[in-house]
N, C-alpha and C positions, 0 to 999 in steps of 0.2 A: 556481605557475601562476596567471596572471591571467585573469579571465573578463570578458566584456562582453555586455550585452544588445543583441542585434541587432534584434529585432522582438518585438512583443507584440500579440496579438489577444484580444478578448473573444469567447468562444464561447457561453457559457451564461448567460442572464439572464432566462429566461422564467418561472421559478418564483419564489416568494417567497424561497426559499433554495436556491442551487445550489452543490453542494460535493462533496468526497470523490472525487477523480479518480483515473484511471489511464490509461496510454497504452502501446500496443505498435505494432510494425510487422508487417503481415500481408498477404499477397497483393499486395505492391507499394503498399500504402496505409497511412496512419496511422489508428489506431483509438483513440477516446477514449470513456471511460465516466465518468459521474458521477451522483450522486443528486440528485433534485429533491424538494422537500418544502415544507411551510409553515413549517418552522423547523429549527434545528440538531438538536433532538430533537423529533420529531413522529411521529404514528402513520401518516403517509401517504407514506412514502418510496417513490419509484419510480426506475427506472434509465433514463437516456437513453444511447443508443449513437450516436456520430457517427463519420464517416469523412472523410478528406482526402487528396488527392493530393500536396499540397505543404506541409502543416502550417499553412497560413494560412486557406484557404477550407474551411469545414467544413459538412457537411450531416448531418441526422439520418437514420439508416437503420433504427432500431428503438427501441421503448420496451418496457420489461419491468416488470410489476407483479404482485403477489400480493395478492388481495383480503384486506383486514383485517390485512396485515402491513407492517411498516416495513422496507424493503430498504435496508441500510446498507453503505457502504464497498466498492463494487464493485471488483474487481481482475481484470485480464486476463492471460492467458498463452497460448502457442501449444503445442499438444500435439505429440508426435513424429510422429503420423500426419496432421498438417496441418490441425487444427481449431483454431478460436478457443475458448478456455475462459474462462468468466466465473464468478467466485465472489463471493458476497455473504452478509452476515449477514441473517437474517430475525428481527426482534424483534416479539414480540406482547406487548402490555400489557393483559391482561384486567382488567376492572373489579373492584377489590377483591382481586385475586390477584397473585402474584409475576410479574415479567417473565420471559418464556421466550425463549431464543435458540437458534436452530439455523442451520447453514450450508447454503446452497443452491448448486448448480452448474448451469450451462447450457452447451451446446456448439453450435457453428455452423460450417458449412462455408464460408459466404459473409459472415458478419457481420450478415446481415439476418434470417434465419430461425433461431430459437433453440429452439423446441420447449418441452417441459415441464421444470420444475425437478426436481432430484433432491437429497434431503437427504444430507449427508455428514458425517463426523466424529461428534463426541459433543455432546449437548445441553449448553448453557451453557459450552462451551469454544470460544472464538471463533477459528476458523481464519482468520487475518488475511489471508494471501495464499498463493498456490501458486507455487512456482518449480520448473521442470523442469530436471533434470540428466540428460542422456542419455535413457534410456527410463523414468525414474522422476520422479514428482512429489514435492516435499517442501513441508511447511508447518509452521509453528509456531503453536499455539493458546494463548491465555491464558484463565485461569479467570474466570468471571463467575457470575451467577445464584446457585444454591444453594451456590456455593463462597464466597459473600461473607463468611462467618464464619470462613473458614480463611485461612491465609497464602497470598497470591496466588502462582501458579506458572505456568510455561509448559511445554508438552509438544510434542515433535517427532513428526510423522506422516509416513508415506510411502505412496505408491500407485503402481500400475503402470497404472491406467486412469483416474485422476482422479475415481473414484467411491468405491471401497473404500479408505479411509484407515486404516492400522494404526498405533497408537501405538508408539513405540520407548521403552519404559520408562515410568516414572511422570512424570518431570519432568527438564528440563535446567537450570532456574534457578528458584530460590525466594527470596521476600523482595524487598524493594525496590519493591513494587507494579509488577511488569512488565506490559507490554501489547503495543503494536504493534511490528512488527519489519520489517526488510529482510534478505534472505538472498541471498548470492552464493557461487558455487563457483569457487575458483582453479583454475589449470591443472593443479596437482598433485592436485586432488580435495579439497583442504581446504575445509570449509564455514565461512563467516564470517557471523555474525549481529549486526546492530546492533539493540539492544533498548531501547525506551523504558522508563524506570523513573521513577515519580513518588513517591519516598519523600522523607525529610528531606534526603538527600544531593543530590537533584535532579540526578543525572547519568545519562546513558545509559550502557549497557554494550556492549562489543564482545566477542564470544565466538567461539571457533573450535574445531573438532573434525576429526579425520581419520576415515575410514571405520572402523567402521560407524556413526560419529557418536553414540556412546553416552557418551563422556567429553568434557565441554566445559570449557574454561578461559576465564575472564572477567576483563576489566579495565575500569575506568571510563574514559570519554573526557573527563570533567571538564566536561561541558556538558549542560544539559537540552535535550531536543528532543522533538518530537511528529510523528507521521505520517511516519516516515522511509521513504525509498527510496534505494537505492544500487546503482550498477553499477560494474563493474571499469573502471579507467582506468590500465592499465599494471601492471607487476609490483609487487605489494605495495601498490597504491594503489587508492582508490575515490573516485568522485564521489558525494556525499551531498546529497540535497534533503530539507529538513525545516523544520518550524516551530522557530524559536529564540525564547527568552523573555527573555534578559538585556536590560534596557533596553526598547526598543520591540519588541513582538511582531511577528514578520515571517516570511515564507518566504524562505529563503536557500539558496544552493548552497555546499557546503563540500568540501574535500579531506580524505580520511581516510587516514593512514598506518596500515595494518592492524597491523603488528607492534608499533609503539610506542603505538597507540591515540591518536594525535595528530590531533585534528579542528581544521581551520583554516577559518574563514569566508572566502569568496572574493567572493561577489556577493549583494547583497540585491535580490530581485525586487520590483517595485511591489506592495506588500502592507501589511496592517495589520489589527488587530482579529481577527475570526474568519477564520482563514487557515490554509493548509497543505495536507496530504494530496496530495502531488505524484505524478506519473508521469514517468518519464524514458526517452527513447530517444536513442541515439547517431545522429547524422546529419551527413554532410559535414564531419567533423572537429570537430563541436560536438555540441549536444544540443537536442532539443525537450523542454520541461518543461511539463507541465500542472499546474495548481494552482487553488485558489480563494481569494478574498479579499474583505473588506468595506471596503477602503480607499476605494472610491468610493461607498459607501452600502450597498445590499443586497449579499449575498454573490453573487458572480459567478464563473464559471469562465473562466480565461485559459490561453492557450498561448504560451509564450515561446520564442524561438530564441536560443540562447546560443552564443558562440564564444570561443575562446581569444584573448587579446590577442597 
């Protein structure tokens, strides 16, 4: 499958560091979220929410902040009852004390009014994103904080309301320094997880499980990647957007054959340096892809329209 870049717009450049994006389609519009802060790691992270009718012209509709907390890596999803759900990590770095991380969620009927945050999941287990399958929410969290002296692991959670998340067992993958993930469900109900792993092997892992998603099988994809997102693209295939590291660091789109764990790079988006953390939405036979990059200087947020050749 060949891909081509059709259009590229810069959406976010108002803060010193604009990064960590996600993208969904909701109420006939495209919704984009990203973090604004003074640096890649800084105590002042806030979330900007933008909307667009066409994926090119964007307007800010909301800003979310928690006093004294760094809000990181916001992710969007749409609940079965027609609300927009936002999840992000809150990181607090007390003077002289250990870093504390907990997960926060917000809900909105219109994308503009978000109300108060609610803490979900377990402290120091980063619930990276939420994926809805039918009437259930699923998410995979990776260990941080006081787990730093233990072997890193990831744990699967489920919820019926997006607030009360119950863990399914202790862990589904251990070792290999696992962290960020993307999750999709095939038509037969099989769950597929693309998992970042930053150990000596430097390869991401692809895992799958059938209901009740307790027993996972994992294979290496043979390529290191960061901040992955993937969506289904036909039977047994997925489109993956992620940071790639071999040679020049870049944000790229790849195809992934799920059964064979074959990842093939297809298109490099204009990017470099501090970059990645994309969101992907299918549109008009192609895709809108949000991401951030420092290839033009400061970290800015971009939205690309991509089509098949």
